[in-house]
C-alpha angles and dihedrals in degrees: 000000000000113000122236117190120210108222099176139000133194136177109239099176137007137176137153093285105039149005124215119203133180117217123197108214142186118216125219091265091053097255116138127235145152137240125201107210126192110206113203134161117258116257139204127241116200127201105201103198123177131155093346093311129114117205113223134180129217126204142149113277101204100199091060095031096231144105114237139175115243142152117277108271143154151137138228106235090183092054107037094165094059116136106260092227091054089048092049093050092048095047091049091052094042097050102033107014088237126134122195128215089200126042117178120192106227101179150296125261136172119247097219112337094183089081109358139065092209120120134171140218118223120216131185109216117201140167090045128198121198122234139146121299116242101204123175126227093274090059099052093121095046121122128185129210139163120237132186111260093245091052091052090051090049090050088057096049091045093050098246089119110054102161108117094206090055093048092046094047093051090045090052091051091050092049091050093047094246096118 
């Protein structure tokens, strides 16, 4: 692997959810450069699957000014060291009201490692029990609904589902024979 040496680093922006830093670097041939790096806490993506149905959530995604269906997912910025399984169980309950008797870790991927440190753990949630969602103030507009697996896959191919973590998680399940 080619070596890149960090010669300087500075925080250019920070809030509760992320930190953006700019690193001055030196490449293997000695030429200088910069990297902008978004530091974000890892998150969990949950695939709630029960009786041929996948539970999705829909909410406004402000940066792209649209409402989209996606798998339940989230992070705890205030507790970055949280066990991913604990996070997945809590996010599932918070966003959908569902609890799962079985949670299977399917894998870990990076969201966009060309500019961000953020990754995510994928969990398959099965043997679901319904309850009441416990959404926070940022999820006021969120709705949850179950769809047949084939309809969810069609929503991806038709462009109704645009969330890359959702598409990747379902693809991972398919590749591992879990969906």
